[in-house]
LOTOR-479444 format. One line per 10 residues: number of its first residue (from 1); for each residue z, x, y of C-alpha. Coordinates in nm, 3 decimals. Each point is the difference from the previous one (the first is absolute). Last residue first. Example, Ala and Ser with C-alpha at 12.3 -4.5 7.8 and 13.67 -1.06 7.14 Angstrom:
LOTOR-479444
2 = 0.714:1.367:-0.106 | 0.066:-0.137:-0.344 .
end
This chain:
LOTOR-479444
292 = 3.228:0.672:3.059 | -0.227:-0.237:-0.185 | -0.331:0.150:-0.096 | 0.029:-0.033:-0.378 | 0.150:-0.339:0.012 | -0.263:-0.146:0.234 | -0.276:0.149:-0.230 | 0.161:-0.151:-0.309 | 0.020:-0.357:0.164 | -0.344:0.059:0.127 .
282 = -0.166:0.047:-0.337 | -0.212:0.323:0.015 | -0.355:0.047:0.103 | -0.278:0.275:-0.024 | -0.327:-0.114:0.152 | -0.342:0.091:-0.116 | -0.276:-0.074:0.237 | -0.371:-0.010:-0.083 | -0.264:-0.049:0.283 | 0.113:0.306:0.200 .
272 = 0.352:0.096:0.121 | -0.068:-0.019:0.377 | 0.087:-0.365:0.027 | 0.294:0.046:-0.251 | 0.135:0.293:0.195 | -0.036:-0.191:0.325 | 0.202:-0.282:-0.127 | 0.265:0.241:-0.125 | 0.007:0.152:0.363 | 0.022:-0.354:0.146 .
262 = 0.294:-0.093:-0.227 | 0.202:0.299:0.123 | 0.112:0.293:-0.227 | 0.319:0.020:-0.185 | -0.143:0.018:-0.349 | -0.378:0.029:0.023 | -0.050:0.281:-0.251 | -0.366:0.088:-0.067 | -0.115:-0.055:-0.370 | -0.276:-0.249:0.110 .
252 = 0.246:-0.191:0.194 | 0.364:0.068:-0.102 | 0.336:-0.161:0.014 | -0.065:-0.360:0.093 | 0.278:-0.230:-0.061 | 0.012:-0.300:-0.238 | 0.111:-0.355:0.087 | -0.352:-0.123:-0.076 | -0.183:0.098:-0.307 | -0.349:0.167:-0.066 .
242 = -0.150:-0.137:-0.305 | -0.362:0.118:-0.003 | -0.164:-0.329:0.101 | 0.249:-0.071:0.278 | -0.054:0.348:0.163 | -0.374:-0.018:-0.049 | -0.005:-0.329:0.184 | -0.017:-0.338:-0.155 | 0.275:-0.154:0.218 | 0.140:0.253:0.264 .
232 = 0.331:0.141:-0.083 | 0.317:-0.001:0.205 | 0.322:0.183:0.084 | -0.047:0.356:-0.125 | 0.259:0.216:0.156 | -0.079:0.312:0.206 | 0.154:-0.126:0.316 | -0.210:-0.311:-0.029 | -0.284:-0.043:-0.270 | -0.296:-0.223:-0.043 .
222 = -0.234:0.002:-0.299 | -0.363:-0.038:-0.091 | -0.208:0.315:-0.040 | -0.206:-0.044:0.334 | -0.297:0.207:0.094 | -0.227:-0.281:0.114 | -0.218:0.001:-0.321 | 0.319:0.014:-0.212 | 0.211:0.308:-0.062 | 0.085:0.092:-0.363 .
212 = 0.362:0.034:-0.107 | 0.175:0.237:-0.240 | 0.374:-0.081:-0.078 | 0.252:0.271:-0.064 | 0.348:-0.026:-0.154 | 0.361:0.097:0.093 | 0.344:-0.020:-0.154 | -0.029:0.300:-0.229 | -0.135:0.241:0.275 | -0.102:0.304:-0.216 .
202 = 0.298:0.133:-0.181 | 0.142:0.316:0.157 | 0.120:0.341:-0.101 | 0.095:0.234:0.276 | 0.014:0.392:-0.046 | 0.098:0.185:0.317 | -0.184:0.333:-0.018 | 0.056:0.124:0.356 | 0.288:-0.028:0.256 | 0.264:-0.026:-0.259 .
192 = 0.179:-0.333:-0.079 | 0.335:-0.073:0.147 | -0.136:-0.239:0.260 | -0.221:-0.178:-0.260 | 0.295:-0.050:-0.225 | 0.209:-0.136:0.282 | -0.271:-0.250:0.100 | 0.023:-0.136:-0.355 | 0.379:-0.022:0.010 | -0.018:-0.180:0.344 .
182 = -0.243:-0.252:-0.133 | 0.226:-0.077:-0.292 | -0.080:0.115:-0.355 | -0.026:-0.237:-0.283 | -0.306:0.171:-0.161 | -0.023:0.333:0.170 | -0.087:0.221:-0.302 | 0.060:0.362:0.103 | -0.281:0.234:-0.105 | -0.078:0.123:0.344 .
172 = -0.007:-0.352:0.128 | -0.058:-0.265:-0.274 | -0.112:-0.370:-0.022 | -0.123:-0.070:0.358 | -0.174:-0.338:0.004 | -0.307:-0.005:0.222 | -0.015:-0.298:0.244 | -0.139:0.177:0.309 | -0.207:0.297:-0.125 | 0.065:0.361:-0.118 .
162 = -0.317:0.191:-0.012 | 0.118:0.362:0.057 | -0.136:-0.008:0.355 | 0.201:-0.314:0.078 | 0.326:0.161:-0.133 | -0.076:0.324:0.194 | -0.033:-0.218:0.329 | -0.336:-0.079:0.152 | 0.100:-0.364:0.064 | 0.354:-0.061:-0.093 .
152 = 0.062:-0.182:-0.320 | 0.250:-0.290:0.004 | 0.132:-0.238:-0.261 | -0.002:0.218:-0.297 | 0.182:-0.162:-0.286 | 0.322:0.097:-0.201 | 0.099:-0.226:-0.277 | 0.326:-0.163:-0.103 | -0.123:-0.338:0.105 | -0.128:0.118:0.332 .
142 = 0.106:0.324:0.167 | -0.206:0.091:0.323 | -0.179:0.311:0.081 | -0.118:0.197:0.306 | -0.272:0.268:0.010 | -0.115:0.300:0.208 | 0.095:0.316:-0.200 | 0.237:0.127:0.267 | 0.139:0.364:0.082 | -0.126:-0.003:0.360 .
132 = -0.282:0.228:-0.078 | -0.129:-0.211:-0.297 | 0.164:-0.016:-0.336 | -0.191:0.033:-0.317 | -0.113:-0.236:-0.282 | -0.129:0.020:-0.348 | -0.106:-0.326:-0.175 | 0.055:-0.135:-0.352 | -0.186:-0.304:-0.112 | 0.092:-0.329:-0.173 .
122 = -0.241:-0.296:-0.025 | 0.007:-0.336:0.186 | -0.387:0.061:0.039 | -0.038:-0.159:0.346 | -0.364:0.069:0.120 | -0.045:0.031:0.376 | -0.198:0.315:0.025 | -0.272:-0.112:-0.243 | -0.044:-0.339:0.137 | -0.006:0.138:0.360 .
112 = -0.270:0.242:-0.108 | -0.217:-0.284:-0.092 | -0.284:0.124:-0.226 | 0.082:-0.228:-0.295 | 0.066:-0.306:0.207 | -0.322:-0.188:-0.045 | -0.102:0.083:-0.365 | 0.370:0.051:-0.097 | 0.077:0.013:-0.368 | 0.346:0.114:-0.047 .
102 = 0.149:0.246:-0.255 | 0.015:0.305:0.243 | 0.178:-0.218:0.262 | 0.295:-0.041:-0.242 | 0.100:0.367:0.030 | -0.243:0.265:0.109 | -0.322:0.015:0.191 | -0.218:0.307:-0.061 | -0.247:-0.204:-0.200 | -0.098:-0.190:0.319 .
92 = 0.042:-0.388:-0.022 | -0.240:-0.202:-0.213 | -0.360:-0.115:0.018 | -0.155:0.002:-0.333 | -0.357:-0.086:0.031 | -0.128:-0.220:-0.285 | -0.339:0.110:-0.146 | -0.323:-0.187:0.057 | -0.258:0.010:-0.274 | -0.327:0.162:0.096 .
82 = -0.318:-0.117:-0.150 | -0.261:0.290:-0.022 | -0.349:-0.073:0.096 | 0.000:0.201:0.336 | 0.196:0.274:-0.179 | -0.299:0.096:-0.203 | 0.063:0.326:-0.191 | 0.385:0.032:0.014 | 0.108:-0.368:0.033 | -0.265:-0.095:-0.251 .
72 = 0.123:0.253:-0.243 | 0.367:-0.138:0.021 | -0.111:-0.348:-0.025 | -0.210:0.081:-0.318 | -0.360:0.033:0.024 | -0.053:0.297:-0.233 | -0.363:-0.029:-0.083 | -0.136:-0.006:-0.355 | -0.260:-0.268:0.097 | 0.280:-0.238:0.086 .
62 = 0.329:0.100:-0.169 | 0.232:-0.086:0.295 | -0.190:-0.329:0.058 | 0.083:-0.107:-0.356 | -0.308:-0.038:-0.219 | -0.176:-0.344:-0.050 | -0.076:-0.211:-0.299 | 0.360:-0.099:-0.114 | 0.057:-0.124:-0.347 | 0.341:0.163:-0.036 .
52 = 0.109:0.083:-0.354 | 0.195:-0.251:-0.199 | -0.295:-0.146:-0.173 | -0.088:-0.369:0.013 | -0.369:0.079:0.000 | -0.045:0.341:-0.131 | 0.067:0.278:0.241 | -0.277:0.189:0.189 | 0.051:0.371:-0.063 | -0.280:0.033:-0.251 .
42 = -0.241:-0.120:0.272 | 0.091:0.318:0.194 | 0.216:0.084:0.290 | 0.151:-0.347:0.058 | 0.077:-0.062:0.364 | 0.366:-0.015:0.097 | 0.149:-0.310:0.154 | -0.009:-0.036:0.397 | 0.270:0.169:0.190 | 0.166:-0.224:0.241 .
32 = -0.122:0.034:0.368 | 0.285:0.073:0.240 | 0.050:-0.271:0.265 | 0.294:-0.153:-0.182 | 0.174:0.349:0.019 | -0.058:0.018:0.368 | 0.136:-0.349:0.062 | 0.312:0.065:-0.200 | 0.049:0.340:0.177 | -0.034:-0.176:0.335 .
22 = 0.256:-0.252:-0.085 | 0.245:0.250:-0.128 | -0.031:0.206:0.308 | 0.044:-0.298:0.235 | 0.300:-0.114:-0.186 | 0.158:0.348:0.026 | -0.087:0.013:0.377 | 0.155:-0.335:0.057 | 0.321:0.104:-0.193 | 0.034:0.314:0.196 .
12 = -0.045:-0.168:0.325 | 0.254:-0.261:-0.089 | 0.251:0.269:-0.112 | -0.041:0.203:0.314 | 0.050:-0.298:0.210 | 0.320:-0.094:-0.184 | 0.135:0.337:0.092 | 0.113:0.341:-0.152 | -0.147:-0.095:-0.334 | 0.097:0.032:-0.369 .
2 = -0.235:-0.044:-0.290 | 0.097:-0.142:-0.325 .
end
């Protein structure tokens, strides 16, 4: 069963597959069937009621000793060869990792935003360092005995290492931080050396991505206020692809939008091309993570 990043990708793939099958059937029906073989000598003519073929004409591929098979026609007389269309597999680049590598994306496969925004929920180890002021540039929040990143400063060592809003920190320098308070986690970071700080994180367990396609006037079909999705447009790409209200926008095409103004988010969407991938999280989780 195929997986798709958006409903539009699924519909295009289904249409292309149906078109290919139809063209293949029409082409096969147009191919002449080989006539029965011609008897080489009178002795080869079977008796009436015999089991051998009673055909009077040779097969086209045996005509006058010539090789007229489809392969030979394609090489010697391509103008007479009948081509059978082959399906075109349009998928995401092979270098993609995680769930994206298993998706069929005839429309979205070349979208950099889709590739950058994928949430894997996998575990990875990162190596951080401190900046000139002895900081790594992130803040955390303790939720349900877990430690989650609630702020990543732009251009900070944490941002450069690839830590993102919503990542769950599992270990710091080999110490498991489950059940730690915010102060205990910050103390671990303060006591860490300047270089070679090992941080193990799980990729954004509360978040998901939704890939949307703009309509003819450039709309994707949802309204938001203060980063919170408050409404969907009927029959829009947002509605078709299952975007939900009461969710907060975290990224647009993989770019962080936490803490920026709505007009800046609108500009990112407008300039983001025909395909927009948004990363969202339920608002009650977002509000719990950013509370002071």
